[in-house]
N, C-alpha and C positions, 0 to 999 in steps of 0.2 A: 114877053118872055113870062111864062107862068111863076106862081110861087113855088111850085114843085120844083121847077128847072132852077130857080135861085137856090134853092136849099141843096140841089144836087151839086151846083158848081161850088158852093162853099165846102162842101163836104169832101169834094175832090182836091182843093187848095190845101185844106187842112191835112189831108193823107199825103199830099206831096211834099208838105213842110215837115211831116214827122218822119220821112223816109231817111234813115242814117245814111251818111256818105261812107261807103266802104265798109268793110266788116272787121278792120284792125285800127286800134288807137295808137297813136305814136305817144311816147313819153313826153312830158312838158318840155324838157330841155332839148329833146331831139326835134320836137316841133319848132321850138324857138329857132334853132340853128338852122334848120331847113328853110324856115320862113326868112331868115336873116341872109341867107344865101340866094333865096329864090328872089328876094326883093332888096336889093341894094339901097334903096331909099329909106328903109326901115330903120329907125334908130336902135343900137344894140344895148341891152340893159347892163349898167355899171353896178360896181361894189364899192364905191368911194366911201360910203358911210361906215360901212362894216369894216373897213380897212382904218378909218380913224378911230373908231372906238377900240379895236383891237391894239392900236398904237398906244392910245392912252391908257388902257389896262397894262400893257407892257412897261409904260414908263412908270405908272404907279407902282407896280411890283418891284420894279428896279429901285425906286425911292424908298419903299417900306423896307427892302432888304438891306439898304445902305444905313438907314437909320438905325435899324436893329444891330447890325454889325457895329455901328459906332457907339451905340448905348452899351453893348457888351464889352467893348474894348475899353472904354472910358466912361463909367456910369456917372462921373461928376461934370460931363459936358453940359453946356448952359441948354442944349436942346432937350435934355432929359426933364420931363414934367415932374418926376418923382425922383429926385437925386438921393442917394444914401447919406445918412450922417456923416459929417465929416470926422475924421478920426483925429483924436487929440494925440498930437505928437509928444512922445515920452523921451525925455533927455535923461540918460543915466550918467551921472559923473562918477568915474572909478578913480579912486584915490589910492596911491600905493602906500601901505601901512609899513612903516619900518619894523624890522625884527626886533624883539627886545635884547638889549644888551646887559651885559653883567656890570655896567657902570654903576658905582654907587650913588644911591639917591641923596641929594643934598638938601631935600624938601623935608621939613619938619611937618609931618601929618599925623598928629595923635588920633587914635579911634577914641570914641566915647567909651567910658567917661574920660573927658578931657583932663590930663592932670595939669596941674599948675606948673609954672616955670619954678623949679626950686633952685635956690641959691646954694652953690656948693659950699659946705662947711666942713673942711677937713676937720677930723677929728682924731684923737689917738686913743685906742682901746687900752687900758691898763691891762698889763700881763700879769696873769695869776703867779702869786709868789707865796707858796705855803710858808708858815713860821715854823721852823724846826723847835721841838719841845723835848728837853732832856727826859729820858726814860730810867727809872729807878730799877735797877736788877740787883739780884743777890750775888755777893762775892764771897765764895767760901774763905774762911780763915784758918789757915793751917796752925795746929798746936793749940786751938781754942774751941769754944763751942760754937757751933751754927747758930746765928740769930734766927729766933722763931717768931719774932715780932712782925706780923703782916697786916697790922693795923692801917699802915701808911698807904693810901690809894695810889694807884699807878696813873700817872698822868700820860694821856695819848695825845699826838699831834693832829689837830683837826684843821684841815686846809680851809682857807678863807677865799671865797670866790666873790667877785664883784659883778654886779649885774650889768649887762651890755646896754648901752644908753639906746640901742636899736633893737627891735624884735627879730631880725633877721642877721645872721652871720654868714660869711661867704668862705668857701674854700675854692681854690684854683688848681686845675691841671690841664695838661696839654695832650691832645691825641691827633692822629691823622684823619683826614677828610675821606669818609667811606662813600661818596658819591661818585658819579662818572667823571667829574672834573679832576679828581685825583689830587696832583700838586697844584694845578693851575687854579687854586682856590684858597682864600683865607678868610675866616669868620671868627666871631665871638658867639658862643653858644652856651647853653646850660640849662638847669631846671630849678624849679621852686618847690620845696616841701613844708608842710604845716608841722604842728608839734607832734602829731602821731606819725609822721613820716610818709604822709600820704602827698600825691600831687596837688598843688596848689595853683590851677590856672587863673588867668585874669589880672596878674599883676603886671605893671609897667615897669620896663627898664629903658634907662636913657644911657645911650652910649655915645661918647664925644671923643674924637681924635684929638692929639695935642695940636696939630696945625689947623684944627677947626674946619676941616675939609668934610668931615663926617659929623653930624649931629643928629641922631635917629632915636626914636622911641619904638620899642617892640613889646609885645605882650606875651607873658608865657601862656604855653598851650597853642600858640601857633605853629610851632614845628613839632608835629607828631612823631618825627622820626626819633626824638629823644624821649619821648613819652608823653603823657597827657598834660604835663605842664612844662614841655620843652619850648625853648626859644632859640633863634639864632639870627645874627646880623652879618650879612656879606659886607667885608671890607676891602677885599681886593683879589685880582686874578692870579697872585703869586704870593708865595711866602716871604714875607720882609719884616724887619724889626720896625716897630712902631708903637708908641705909647697911647694909651687910652684911659679914659675915666669910665667907670661903670657904677650906677647907682639904682637899686630897686626902690620903686615908689609905689605908695598906697593906692587905693582906689579913687582917693580925693586928689592925689597929687603929692602928698607929704613924703619925704624920704624916710624909708624904713629900714634902710641899711647904711652903713658908712660909705663915704665916697671911695671907691676902690680905683687905685692906679695900678694898671696892668700894662704888660710889655709883650708883643707877639713875638714869636721867634721866626727864623728864615730857613727852617728845615721842612721837608715835606711830610716828616712823620710827626711834626708838632704845628701843623698849619692851622688848627682848630683850638682857640683858647676856651677851656670849658670851665665855667663857673657854677658851683652848688650853692643855691641860697636855701639856708635851714632856719626855720623859725625857733627861737629859744624861749620866748614868753609871749604872753598874749599882750594884745594892744588894742 
């Protein structure tokens, strides 16, 4: 065979191998199914690996959703890598505060300046007694001449006053209570005035009951209902007869009035014993 013939034979084989089989192509899956059915001995392609991966992703999704729900419902769970700060428990104790009562206080609590404890010294204020002096008058004489001698002076009576040993004197009156308590109230109240009759606040008054159940210090000017120098000490919730001692004290605690012994009344229109302290000389 010549070289020309060999070349022709190779060209014919290449032409046969390049001839397409049929004019229509099958889809790959259809071709696989046809081949599988045509050849039972050919093994069928499986999806086991994809199924395992899908199952792992599904389990992971369920785990992530479960952990998220757990953290949202309980942020303090041990699985939370970033737990919120622990809230401090606040315990509030509620105590019942009793309402104030009108029970007289038996505690002696003076306000500054603290007056010293005075020693009661009952004294007797002398009563002013003017000395009568005879006055010479002209008496007509019937049947004779009227005396014309007027050289003799007329003597007039001059009252003599004794200065009080204390710079304040007191006057006592009774009046009804003007507050809403009305007759269910009893107190000792009053005012203090200086030499010009002006209110004098800041003076201490010590009020003590005869049975020693009340021993209290009050300051003038605390009860504005009676004026700028008014004071009042509550002594009971009904009008009754009782004895008390009252004394006005100076700013250093020294007595500046006599020790008064007063008696309360048991009638509603006299359930406030009112004392007026008037200054009579400087001290």
